[in-house]
C-alpha positions as CSV (number, residue, x, y, z in Angstrom):
1,M,0.7,-0.2,-0.1
2,M,0.7,3.1,-1.5
3,Y,2.0,5.7,1.7
4,R,0.2,9.6,1.5
5,P,0.9,12.3,3.5
6,K,-1.9,14.6,4.4
7,K,-0.6,18.0,3.1
8,L,2.4,18.3,0.3
9,K,6.0,18.6,0.6
10,Q,7.3,22.3,1.6
11,F,9.5,22.2,-1.7
12,Y,6.7,22.7,-4.2
13,I,5.0,25.9,-2.3
14,I,7.9,28.3,-3.8
15,P,7.3,27.6,-7.5
16,A,3.6,27.6,-7.2
17,L,3.6,30.9,-5.1
18,F,6.3,32.2,-8.3
19,L,3.9,30.9,-10.9
20,M,0.8,33.1,-8.7
21,L,2.4,35.7,-8.9
22,S,3.9,36.2,-11.9
23,T,0.9,35.4,-13.7
24,L,-1.2,38.1,-12.5
25,F,1.6,40.6,-12.6
26,S,2.1,39.7,-16.0
27,V,-2.1,40.2,-16.5
28,S,-2.6,43.4,-15.2
29,H,0.5,45.3,-15.9
30,G,-0.4,44.3,-19.8
31,R,-4.0,45.6,-19.0
32,Q,-2.5,48.5,-17.7
33,N,-0.1,49.7,-20.2
34,E,-3.3,49.0,-22.8
35,N,-5.3,51.9,-20.7
36,V,-2.4,53.8,-20.7
37,D,-1.8,53.4,-24.9
38,L,-5.6,54.9,-24.9
39,Q,-4.8,58.4,-22.9
40,S,-1.9,58.9,-25.1
41,D,-3.7,59.1,-28.3
42,G,-4.1,62.2,-28.3
43,I,-0.8,63.7,-26.4
44,M,1.0,65.5,-30.2
45,R,-2.4,67.3,-30.8
46,L,-2.4,68.6,-27.2
47,V,1.5,69.3,-27.0
48,K,0.3,71.5,-30.5
49,R,-2.7,73.3,-28.9
50,K,-1.1,74.2,-26.2
51,M,1.9,75.4,-27.9
52,E,-0.7,77.5,-29.7
53,E,-2.8,79.1,-26.9
54,T,-0.4,79.7,-24.3
55,E,1.0,83.1,-23.8
56,S,3.9,84.4,-23.5
57,R,6.1,83.9,-19.8
58,N,9.4,84.4,-18.4
59,S,9.0,81.9,-15.8
60,S,10.9,78.6,-15.5
61,I,9.4,74.9,-14.0
62,I,12.3,72.0,-12.8
63,L,10.3,69.5,-14.0
64,A,8.9,66.6,-12.6
65,K,11.2,67.8,-9.2
66,E,9.2,65.4,-6.7
67,E,9.5,62.3,-8.8
68,T,13.1,62.6,-10.4
69,E,14.8,63.3,-6.3
70,R,16.6,60.6,-5.9
71,P,20.5,59.7,-4.6
72,D,22.7,61.1,-7.1
73,P,26.9,59.4,-6.7
74,L,28.5,61.5,-9.0
75,N,27.6,64.0,-5.8
76,K,29.0,62.3,-2.8
77,F,25.3,60.9,-2.5
78,K,23.5,64.3,-2.3
79,D,19.3,64.2,-3.7
80,Y,19.3,65.3,-6.7
81,K,17.1,68.2,-7.5
82,G,17.7,69.1,-10.5
83,G,14.7,67.6,-12.5
84,W,14.5,65.7,-14.9
85,D,17.1,66.4,-17.5
86,I,18.1,63.9,-20.2
87,T,21.8,66.3,-20.9
88,S,22.2,65.9,-17.6
89,K,25.0,63.1,-15.7
90,H,23.6,64.3,-12.1
91,Y,19.9,62.8,-13.8
92,L,21.4,59.9,-15.5
93,A,23.7,58.8,-12.0
94,S,20.5,59.3,-10.4
95,V,17.9,56.8,-12.4
96,G,21.1,55.1,-12.8
97,Y,22.0,54.7,-9.7
98,S,18.3,54.4,-7.6
99,S,17.5,51.2,-10.7
100,A,21.1,48.8,-9.6
101,P,19.8,47.4,-6.4
102,F,16.8,46.0,-8.2
103,A,18.5,44.6,-11.2
104,L,21.0,43.2,-8.4
105,M,17.8,41.6,-6.7
106,A,17.0,40.2,-10.0
107,I,20.3,38.5,-10.7
108,V,20.2,37.4,-7.2
109,W,16.7,35.9,-6.9
110,F,17.1,34.3,-10.3
111,M,20.6,32.3,-9.1
112,L,19.1,31.3,-5.9
113,F,15.6,29.7,-7.7
114,G,18.7,28.2,-10.3
115,I,20.8,26.7,-7.5
116,F,16.9,25.8,-5.7
117,L,16.2,24.0,-8.1
118,L,19.4,22.6,-9.3
119,C,19.5,20.7,-6.2
120,A,16.9,20.3,-5.9
121,C,16.4,17.7,-9.4
122,I,19.7,15.9,-7.7
123,C,17.7,15.2,-4.6
124,C,14.6,13.7,-6.6
125,C,17.6,11.5,-9.0
126,C,19.7,11.1,-6.6
127,C,18.9,10.4,-3.2
128,H,15.4,9.1,-3.5
129,R,16.5,7.0,-6.0
130,N,15.6,3.8,-4.0
131,K,12.6,5.5,-2.2
132,P,9.0,4.3,-2.8
133,Y,6.4,6.9,-4.2
134,G,4.9,9.3,-1.5
135,Y,1.8,10.0,-3.4
136,S,-0.9,8.9,-5.7
137,R,-1.1,9.3,-9.0
138,L,-3.8,11.7,-8.9
139,A,-1.4,13.9,-7.1
140,Y,1.1,13.7,-10.0
141,A,-1.6,14.3,-12.5
142,C,-3.4,17.3,-10.4
143,S,0.6,18.8,-9.8
144,L,1.6,18.3,-14.1
145,I,-2.7,19.8,-14.8
146,F,-1.4,23.3,-12.3
147,L,2.0,23.8,-14.0
148,I,0.7,23.7,-17.3
149,L,-2.7,25.7,-16.6
150,F,0.1,28.5,-14.5
151,T,2.6,28.2,-17.6
152,I,-0.3,29.2,-19.9
153,A,-1.2,31.9,-17.8
154,A,1.8,33.4,-17.3
155,V,3.1,32.5,-21.0
156,A,-0.6,34.8,-21.9
157,G,0.4,37.7,-19.3
158,C,4.3,38.1,-20.8
159,A,2.3,38.1,-24.3
160,L,-0.6,40.8,-22.5
161,M,2.2,42.6,-21.1
162,F,4.5,43.0,-23.6
163,T,2.2,44.4,-26.2
164,G,0.8,46.6,-24.3
165,E,4.6,48.0,-23.8
166,G,5.3,48.4,-27.7
167,K,2.2,49.5,-28.0
168,F,2.2,52.4,-25.3
169,L,6.5,52.9,-26.5
170,A,5.8,53.9,-30.0
171,S,2.6,56.2,-28.8
172,V,5.5,57.5,-26.9
173,N,7.9,57.5,-30.2
174,D,6.0,59.5,-31.8
175,V,5.8,61.9,-29.1
176,S,9.2,62.8,-29.4
177,H,9.2,62.4,-32.6
178,Y,7.3,65.0,-33.5
179,I,8.4,67.3,-30.4
180,V,12.5,66.8,-32.1
181,T,11.3,67.5,-35.5
182,Q,9.5,70.7,-34.4
183,G,12.8,71.5,-32.8
184,L,15.1,71.3,-35.7
185,S,12.4,73.1,-37.5
186,I,12.9,75.9,-36.0
187,Y,16.5,76.0,-35.9
188,D,16.5,75.0,-39.1
189,N,14.1,78.6,-39.5
190,I,15.9,80.2,-37.3
191,I,18.6,80.1,-39.4
192,G,16.9,80.5,-42.7
193,I,16.9,84.2,-40.8
194,Q,19.5,84.6,-40.2
195,N,21.8,84.3,-42.9
196,F,18.7,86.1,-44.5
197,L,19.1,89.1,-42.8
198,I,23.4,88.4,-43.0
199,S,22.9,88.4,-46.6
200,A,21.0,91.9,-46.8
201,K,22.4,93.8,-45.0
202,N,25.2,93.4,-47.2
203,V,23.2,94.6,-50.5
204,V,24.5,97.2,-52.8
205,L,22.8,98.0,-55.6
206,N,23.7,100.8,-58.3
207,N,26.2,101.8,-55.5
208,K,23.5,102.5,-52.6
209,F,23.9,100.5,-49.8
210,V,21.4,100.0,-47.2
211,P,20.9,102.1,-43.9
212,D,23.5,101.9,-40.8
213,D,20.5,102.0,-38.2
214,L,18.8,99.6,-40.2
215,K,22.4,97.3,-40.1
216,G,22.3,98.2,-36.7
217,E,18.6,96.4,-36.5
218,V,20.3,93.6,-37.9
219,D,23.1,93.1,-35.7
220,K,21.0,93.2,-32.9
221,A,18.6,90.6,-34.5
222,N,21.7,88.4,-35.3
223,K,22.6,88.5,-31.7
224,L,19.9,87.9,-30.8
225,I,19.4,84.6,-33.0
226,D,22.7,83.4,-31.5
227,S,21.9,83.5,-28.1
228,V,18.6,81.8,-27.6
229,G,19.3,80.0,-31.0
230,S,22.3,77.9,-29.4
231,L,21.3,74.8,-30.2
232,P,22.8,72.9,-32.5
233,R,21.3,70.0,-34.7
234,I,23.7,67.5,-33.9
235,K,23.0,67.4,-30.7
236,S,19.2,67.7,-31.6
237,Q,19.9,64.5,-33.3
238,D,21.9,63.2,-30.6
239,I,18.9,63.3,-27.8
240,T,16.5,61.9,-29.9
241,D,18.9,58.7,-30.0
242,E,18.8,59.0,-26.0
243,I,14.9,60.0,-25.9
244,R,14.3,56.5,-27.4
245,K,17.7,54.4,-25.7
246,L,16.1,56.1,-21.7
247,L,12.1,55.8,-22.1
248,K,12.4,51.7,-23.2
249,Q,13.9,51.9,-19.5
250,I,12.6,52.9,-16.7
251,I,13.0,56.4,-17.0
252,V,9.7,56.4,-18.5
253,S,7.8,57.4,-16.0
254,D,9.9,60.6,-15.0
255,T,9.1,61.5,-18.6
256,C,5.9,60.5,-19.1
257,I,5.3,63.5,-15.8
258,A,8.0,66.2,-17.1
259,M,6.3,65.9,-20.1
260,D,2.1,66.4,-18.9
261,E,4.3,69.5,-17.0
262,W,5.6,70.8,-20.3
263,I,2.5,70.8,-21.9
264,Q,1.0,72.8,-19.9
265,D,3.2,75.3,-20.1
266,P,5.4,75.0,-23.3
267,M,6.4,78.7,-23.2
268,A,8.6,78.1,-19.6
269,D,12.5,77.7,-19.2
270,S,13.2,74.3,-18.5
271,A,15.4,71.4,-19.8
272,M,12.8,70.2,-22.2
273,G,14.8,73.6,-24.2
274,E,17.3,71.5,-24.5
275,V,15.1,69.7,-27.3
276,L,12.5,72.5,-28.5
277,P,14.0,75.6,-28.5
278,C,10.9,78.5,-27.3
279,F,10.5,82.2,-27.9
280,D,9.1,84.8,-26.6
281,M,6.9,87.4,-28.5
282,A,9.8,89.2,-27.5
283,F,12.3,87.9,-30.1
284,G,9.5,87.1,-32.6
285,E,9.0,90.8,-33.0
286,E,12.4,91.4,-32.8
287,I,12.9,89.2,-35.6
288,K,10.0,90.4,-37.1
289,E,10.9,94.1,-37.3
290,A,14.2,93.3,-38.4
291,G,12.7,91.0,-41.6
292,K,10.4,93.9,-42.0
293,G,13.1,97.3,-42.1
294,V,15.1,95.2,-44.9
295,T,12.3,93.8,-46.6
296,T,11.3,97.2,-47.0
297,N,14.0,98.8,-47.7
298,V,15.9,96.2,-50.3
299,N,12.2,96.5,-51.8
300,D,12.9,100.1,-52.1
301,L,16.7,100.2,-53.6
302,L,15.0,97.7,-55.8
303,N,12.0,100.0,-57.2
304,Q,14.1,103.3,-57.2
305,F,16.6,101.1,-59.8
306,I,13.6,99.8,-61.7
307,T,12.0,103.3,-62.3
308,V,15.6,105.8,-62.8
309,L,17.9,103.2,-64.8
310,A,15.6,100.5,-65.9
311,N,12.5,102.2,-66.9
312,N,14.2,105.2,-69.2
313,N,17.7,104.5,-70.2
314,T,16.7,103.6,-73.9
315,A,19.9,101.2,-73.8
316,N,19.0,99.0,-71.3
317,N,15.5,98.8,-72.8
318,Q,15.0,99.2,-76.3
319,S,11.6,97.3,-76.8
320,G,9.0,95.7,-75.3
321,P,7.0,96.5,-71.7
322,L,8.4,98.6,-68.8
323,V,9.6,96.8,-66.4
324,P,6.8,96.0,-63.6
325,L,7.7,97.7,-59.7
326,I,8.1,94.8,-57.0
327,C,5.2,94.5,-54.9
328,D,6.2,95.3,-51.0
329,P,4.3,92.8,-49.3
330,Y,4.4,94.3,-45.7
331,K,2.2,97.3,-47.8
332,H,0.5,95.7,-49.9
333,G,0.4,91.5,-49.3
334,D,1.8,89.5,-51.3
335,S,-0.7,88.2,-53.5
336,Q,-0.9,89.5,-57.6
337,E,-4.9,91.1,-56.4
338,S,-3.7,92.4,-53.8
339,C,-0.6,93.9,-55.3
340,G,-2.2,94.8,-58.6
341,D,0.2,96.7,-61.3
342,E,3.2,94.9,-59.7
343,V,4.7,92.1,-58.8
344,P,4.6,90.2,-55.9
345,L,7.7,89.7,-53.8
346,K,7.7,85.8,-54.7
347,N,7.1,86.1,-57.6
348,A,10.0,88.8,-58.8
349,T,12.5,86.4,-60.3
350,E,10.1,85.2,-62.5
């Protein structure tokens, strides 16, 4: 007659608990990621709307200040208080230090669990080889069935978790791509304006130069551009790579909180300015006035040249209609209907 104990040995309790907890965590985490994905679909539209609605402010904010207070190994393990800033080595060091204990615990756990299973297999195969079975066939069958069910549940939970995480990271990558693309676009436009102002300042037409006061405005605008538009293109591309790498690690939480705070006040001075430079209304007005002055002055020089020389000098215009004047876009607009007989500036080269 086979011996049947009244309760299972403690040897089987730890693996069973491990499988159950893994299953529950995987399923719940997958559902949370799916919910987050649904909530993050409108992030890009929210960023655009906030940037259009927010007025000029001179305030400064520290993104995710409370969530990023961690010991900084580069600063004698003092709490890091600089907030979310992926360009700061102190922020990255604090994140790495805070994640190290959990990674070490995971490694130790899997090592101990592997050693435990190895010892268990050795004991079952070698030490108790000649001893009779201590359980009935029903107990072994139930153990096998539950093991299979828990394994299937764990696999399904992991599949849900990775699927939800993939959708979430895809939406976050879309937002980061939009932010960096806007940053590069702003920088390219600023550089284009600066090159235009520099070229216009040196215009010489019929021995007539741009007035000195206008040159002073151009120099002032260029200095302003140099002071606030200090985001090199290569730096922005490097930050893009860092974002895509770091968002997939534990910085996801910090980044989500930081972006949520930033979109509430995108014009404030913050670490997000390293990726997406924001300029206030005063800066825009300065550049606009400088561009308006240069455009109007060069336009007047061209029209004066056309009126005095091109249309009155028969050597230059022996036959055909007179050369039309250039329409000033700041006075009459930039369409053919608003300019009348004059040529719009955008069609002047034709």
